[in-house]
C-alpha positions in Angstrom: -58.2 16.1 -20.0 -54.5 16.2 -21.4 -52.0 13.5 -19.8 -48.5 14.2 -20.1 -46.3 11.5 -19.1 -42.5 11.9 -18.5 -40.3 9.1 -18.1 -36.3 9.1 -17.1 -34.4 6.3 -17.3 -30.8 5.7 -15.7 -31.3 9.7 -14.4 -31.8 11.0 -17.7 -35.2 11.8 -19.7 -35.8 9.7 -22.2 -39.7 9.8 -23.1 -42.4 12.7 -23.7 -46.0 10.9 -24.3 -48.7 13.6 -24.6 -52.1 12.0 -24.8 -55.8 13.7 -25.1 -57.6 16.9 -25.8 -58.3 19.7 -22.6 -61.4 20.9 -24.2 -60.8 24.0 -22.1 -62.3 26.2 -25.1 -63.5 26.1 -28.8 -61.8 23.9 -31.1 -58.7 26.5 -32.4 -59.3 28.6 -29.5 -58.4 26.3 -26.8 -55.6 27.9 -25.0 -54.6 24.9 -23.0 -54.3 22.5 -26.1 -52.5 25.4 -27.6 -49.8 25.9 -24.6 -48.8 21.9 -24.5 -48.7 21.5 -28.3 -46.2 24.6 -28.3 -44.3 23.3 -25.7 -43.9 19.8 -27.3 -43.0 20.9 -30.2 -40.6 23.2 -29.3 -39.2 20.0 -27.3 -39.1 17.8 -30.6 -36.9 20.7 -32.4 -34.7 21.8 -29.2 -33.7 18.2 -29.1 -32.4 17.7 -32.5 -30.9 21.6 -33.0 -29.7 22.0 -29.6 -29.4 18.4 -28.0 -27.6 17.5 -31.4 -29.3 14.4 -31.4 -29.6 13.2 -35.0 -33.1 13.0 -36.5 -32.6 9.5 -37.1 -32.0 9.0 -33.5 -35.4 10.3 -32.2 -38.4 8.3 -32.5 -41.0 10.9 -32.6 -44.8 10.3 -33.3 -47.6 13.1 -33.9 -51.2 12.8 -34.4 -54.4 14.8 -33.2 -54.0 14.5 -29.5 -51.2 12.1 -29.8 -47.8 13.3 -29.7 -44.5 10.7 -28.4 -40.7 11.7 -28.5 -38.4 8.5 -27.7 -34.8 8.7 -27.4 -32.4 5.8 -27.0 -30.3 4.9 -24.0 -26.9 6.3 -25.9 -28.9 9.5 -26.9 -29.4 10.3 -23.5 -27.1 13.5 -21.9 -27.0 16.5 -19.8 -28.0 19.0 -22.5 -31.2 16.6 -23.5 -32.0 16.7 -19.7 -32.1 20.5 -19.5 -34.4 20.6 -22.7 -36.6 17.9 -21.1 -36.3 19.5 -17.7 -37.5 23.3 -19.4 -40.5 21.4 -20.9 -41.6 19.4 -18.0 -41.3 23.3 -16.1 -43.6 24.4 -18.9 -46.2 21.8 -18.2 -46.1 22.0 -14.4 -47.2 25.6 -14.8 -49.8 24.7 -17.2 -50.8 22.1 -14.6 -50.9 24.4 -11.4 -53.1 27.0 -13.4 -55.1 24.3 -15.3 -55.3 21.2 -13.2 -58.8 20.2 -14.7 -57.6 19.7 -17.8 -54.3 18.5 -17.8 -52.3 15.8 -15.6 -48.7 15.1 -15.3 -46.9 12.0 -14.6 -43.6 11.6 -13.9 -42.0 7.9 -14.3 -38.5 6.6 -13.2 -36.8 3.4 -14.6 -33.9 2.7 -12.6 -31.1 0.5 -13.1 -27.5 1.0 -15.0 -27.5 2.2 -18.4 
């Protein structure tokens, strides 16, 4: 199962962590894994290119069955929220259709920036 954790800090999205494998098809033909991987890669590229977050300000870890993108408090902004929100909508759509293979968890961290 794929587990997607999205963390919001101070009312802004700050972290996405994706772990696991869907096992919804043969390796290389798993549509759930392919969809989640595409959304995750698009998120990473969009945060830098559209959100104007410098590459050195993005903590990014990618490995087989693992993706984590983390931003610092000073990098959180409304444009990045829209990008993360779009990722969330995509994951929610996959979860609605393939709930046997993917679980979305939203974490809220409260406080002041």
